[in-house]
C-alpha positions in Angstrom: 0.0 -0.2 0.0 1.2 3.7 -0.6 2.6 5.1 2.3 1.5 8.7 3.8 4.9 8.7 5.8 6.3 10.8 2.4 3.5 13.5 2.6 5.5 16.2 0.6 7.2 15.3 -2.6 9.6 17.3 -4.6 9.5 16.3 -8.5 12.2 17.7 -10.9 11.4 18.0 -14.6 7.5 18.4 -14.6 7.3 20.4 -17.9 5.8 17.5 -19.7 5.6 13.6 -19.7 6.5 11.5 -16.7 7.4 14.7 -14.4 4.0 16.2 -15.2 1.9 13.2 -14.9 3.6 12.2 -11.6 2.8 15.6 -10.0 -0.8 15.1 -11.1 -1.3 11.6 -9.9 0.6 12.3 -6.7 -1.5 15.4 -6.2 -4.8 13.4 -6.7 -3.8 10.6 -4.1 -3.4 13.3 -1.7 0.0 14.0 -1.6 1.6 17.4 -1.3 3.4 18.2 -4.8 6.2 20.5 -5.4 6.5 20.5 -9.1 9.3 22.0 -10.9 10.8 22.7 -14.2 13.5 24.9 -15.5 11.2 27.2 -17.2 7.9 27.8 -14.9 5.7 29.0 -17.5 5.6 25.2 -18.9 4.1 24.6 -15.4 1.0 26.7 -15.9 -1.4 24.0 -16.3 -0.2 22.1 -12.9 -0.8 25.5 -11.2 -4.2 25.7 -12.3 -4.8 22.4 -11.0 -3.9 23.5 -7.4 -0.6 22.3 -7.5 2.6 24.3 -6.2 5.0 24.9 -9.0 8.6 26.4 -9.1 11.2 27.2 -11.2 14.1 24.9 -11.0 17.3 24.6 -13.1 18.9 21.3 -11.6 22.4 22.3 -13.6 22.3 25.8 -11.9 23.6 25.9 -8.3 22.0 29.2 -7.7 18.7 28.3 -9.0 18.7 25.1 -6.3 19.9 27.3 -3.3 17.3 29.8 -4.1 14.6 27.3 -3.9 16.0 25.9 -1.0 15.9 29.1 0.9 12.4 29.7 -0.5 11.1 26.4 1.2 12.9 27.2 4.6 11.3 30.6 4.5 8.0 28.9 3.9 8.6 26.2 6.4 8.2 23.5 3.7 9.7 20.2 4.7 10.3 17.6 2.1 9.6 14.2 2.7 10.3 12.7 -0.8 12.2 13.5 -4.0 11.6 12.2 -7.4 14.8 13.0 -9.5 13.2 12.6 -13.1 14.7 16.0 -14.9 16.3 14.5 -17.9 18.2 15.2 -21.3 19.2 12.8 -24.3 22.3 14.1 -26.3 22.3 11.4 -29.1 25.0 11.0 -31.7 28.3 9.3 -32.4 30.7 9.9 -29.7 33.5 10.6 -31.8 31.9 13.6 -33.2 29.5 14.7 -30.4 29.6 18.3 -29.5 31.8 18.1 -26.2 29.1 21.0 -24.9 26.4 18.4 -25.5 28.2 15.9 -23.5 28.6 18.2 -20.8 25.2 19.2 -20.7 24.2 15.8 -20.8 26.1 14.9 -17.6 25.1 18.4 -15.9 21.3 17.6 -16.3 21.4 13.9 -15.6 24.3 13.1 -13.1 25.5 16.3 -11.5 21.8 17.6 -11.3 20.8 14.4 -9.4 23.4 14.9 -6.8 22.7 18.9 -6.6 19.3 18.5 -5.8 19.8 15.5 -3.6 22.3 17.4 -1.4 20.1 20.4 -1.3 16.8 18.8 0.0 17.7 15.8 1.9 18.5 17.5 5.1 14.8 17.2 6.6 14.9 13.6 5.4 18.0 12.8 7.5 17.0 15.0 10.6 13.4 13.1 11.0 14.9 9.8 10.0 12.5 9.1 7.3 12.3 9.9 3.7 12.2 8.5 -0.1 14.5 9.5 -3.1 13.4 8.3 -6.3 15.9 8.6 -9.1 14.6 7.7 -12.8 17.3 5.7 -14.3 17.0 3.8 -17.7 17.6 0.4 -19.1 20.0 2.5 -21.7 22.3 2.3 -18.5 22.3 -1.4 -18.7 22.3 -1.9 -22.4 24.4 0.7 -24.1 23.5 1.0 -28.0 25.1 3.0 -31.3 24.8 6.6 -31.0 23.4 6.9 -27.6 26.9 6.5 -25.7 26.3 10.0 -23.9 23.2 9.4 -22.7 23.6 5.6 -21.7 26.7 6.5 -19.6 24.8 9.2 -17.9 22.3 6.8 -17.0 24.8 4.0 -15.7 26.1 6.7 -13.6 22.8 7.5 -12.1 22.5 3.8 -11.2 26.0 3.8 -9.4 25.2 7.1 -7.8 21.8 5.6 -6.7 23.4 2.5 -5.2 25.7 4.6 -3.0 23.0 7.0 -1.8 20.8 3.8 -0.9 23.6 2.5 1.3 24.6 6.0 2.7 21.4 7.0 3.6 20.2 3.7 5.0 21.6 4.6 8.5 18.9 7.5 8.7 16.0 5.6 7.2 16.0 7.4 3.7 14.9 4.9 1.2 16.4 5.5 -2.1 14.8 3.7 -5.2 16.3 3.1 -8.7 13.7 3.2 -11.2 14.6 1.8 -14.8 12.3 2.4 -17.2 11.8 1.0 -20.6 10.1 2.6 -23.5 7.6 5.2 -22.0 5.3 7.4 -23.9 6.5 11.1 -23.5 7.9 13.9 -25.8 11.3 12.8 -24.8 11.8 11.2 -28.6 10.8 14.7 -30.2 13.1 16.6 -27.8 16.0 14.1 -28.7 15.6 14.4 -32.1 15.1 18.0 -32.3 18.5 18.5 -30.6 20.0 15.6 -33.1 18.9 17.4 -36.0 20.8 20.5 -34.9 23.9 18.6 -35.0 23.5 17.1 -38.5 26.3 18.8 -40.1 28.6 17.6 -37.1 28.1 13.9 -37.9 30.3 13.8 -41.3 31.4 10.1 -41.0 27.9 8.8 -40.1 26.1 11.2 -42.6 24.9 8.5 -44.9 23.2 6.7 -41.9 21.8 9.9 -40.2 18.3 8.7 -40.5 19.6 5.7 -38.1 20.8 8.2 -35.9 17.6 9.8 -35.7 15.8 6.4 -35.3 18.1 5.9 -32.2 16.7 9.3 -30.9 13.4 8.2 -30.9 13.9 4.8 -29.8 12.2 5.5 -26.6 9.0 5.7 -28.5 8.8 2.5 -29.9 5.5 0.5 -28.4 5.9 2.6 -25.3 4.0 1.9 -22.0 1.6 4.8 -21.5 2.7 7.8 -19.4 -0.2 7.2 -16.9 0.5 3.5 -16.4 4.1 4.1 -15.8 3.5 6.5 -13.4 0.8 4.9 -11.4 2.9 1.8 -11.3 5.9 3.9 -10.0 3.9 5.3 -7.2 2.4 2.0 -6.2 5.7 0.4 -6.0 8.1 3.2 -4.7 5.6 5.0 -2.1 5.7 2.0 0.4 7.4 1.7 3.8 10.0 -0.8 2.1 10.1 -0.2 -1.6 12.3 -2.8 -3.4 15.5 -0.9 -4.4 15.4 -1.5 -8.1 12.3 -1.3 -10.3 12.2 -2.3 -13.9 8.9 -0.4 -15.4 7.6 -0.3 -19.2 8.0 -2.2 -22.1 11.5 -3.4 -22.8 12.7 -2.9 -19.1 13.3 -6.7 -18.6 14.1 -7.5 -22.1 17.0 -5.4 -22.7 19.1 -6.0 -19.6 18.4 -9.8 -20.2 19.7 -9.5 -23.8 22.9 -7.5 -22.1 23.4 -10.2 -19.4 23.0 -13.3 -21.8 24.3 -12.4 -25.1 28.0 -12.8 -25.8 29.3 -9.2 -26.5 30.3 -10.0 -30.2 27.1 -11.3 -31.2 25.1 -8.3 -29.2 27.5 -5.8 -31.0 26.8 -7.3 -34.4 22.9 -7.1 -33.8 22.8 -3.6 -32.7 25.5 -2.5 -35.4 23.4 -3.9 -38.1 20.0 -2.5 -36.3 21.5 1.0 -36.6 23.3 0.9 -39.7 26.8 0.7 -38.9 27.4 -2.4 -41.3 26.8 0.0 -44.2 29.7 2.1 -43.4 33.1 1.9 -45.0 
């Protein structure tokens, strides 16, 4: 059963998709939701539904400190955090703009650490709390053209493992959610970012459509956002949640392939799927 031990929930990346739906569903279930996004204007629909909304750029320490100060002034004590804000830099590692790699790590990796450090003090003090980090099966099975994104999610998994052990003495539960394909605007955003780098990918331009295919892979037969969010809440907002959660289409199959297929065979399958066999 869901636990009201975690009454006040901070969620990052709520402008659309998973974050927005989580905010709505948690609010519907009676939680006090603090919905955040880099652009507060994109949270208008949540605000209209009575959900508290705030500007928060997880890559900017000043933005985080400002919100932490605001919560302190308003006597808001956070019981749970969902680190959902994410970004996908898609393209061959050898030609990916370094600024895209830096943005990838700043959002998906450093951003989680910044938010966690800033907003866990109340949990530690009261000796109860919940942190849910949104990882990905992409952090387990790396595919061509997603090296930066996959690396960031692998880092999320490692950081979550460490946090789980380090915060256990304070009774703060830490859960690593590893989604498969989930319906959202994530694919469209990734494709837009990839398109702007078309001219950068000179050695791979003849298979650029395959790079774009990888950018939109998260929308290949996806689980609905609503189903994903309801499952996440049911499985994570309990007194003793399972530490690693696989939710959504492909979330079991892809790690299985990584675990059991010989690396040369897996490389061959993925290289063919993404057109690398066509390059000379």
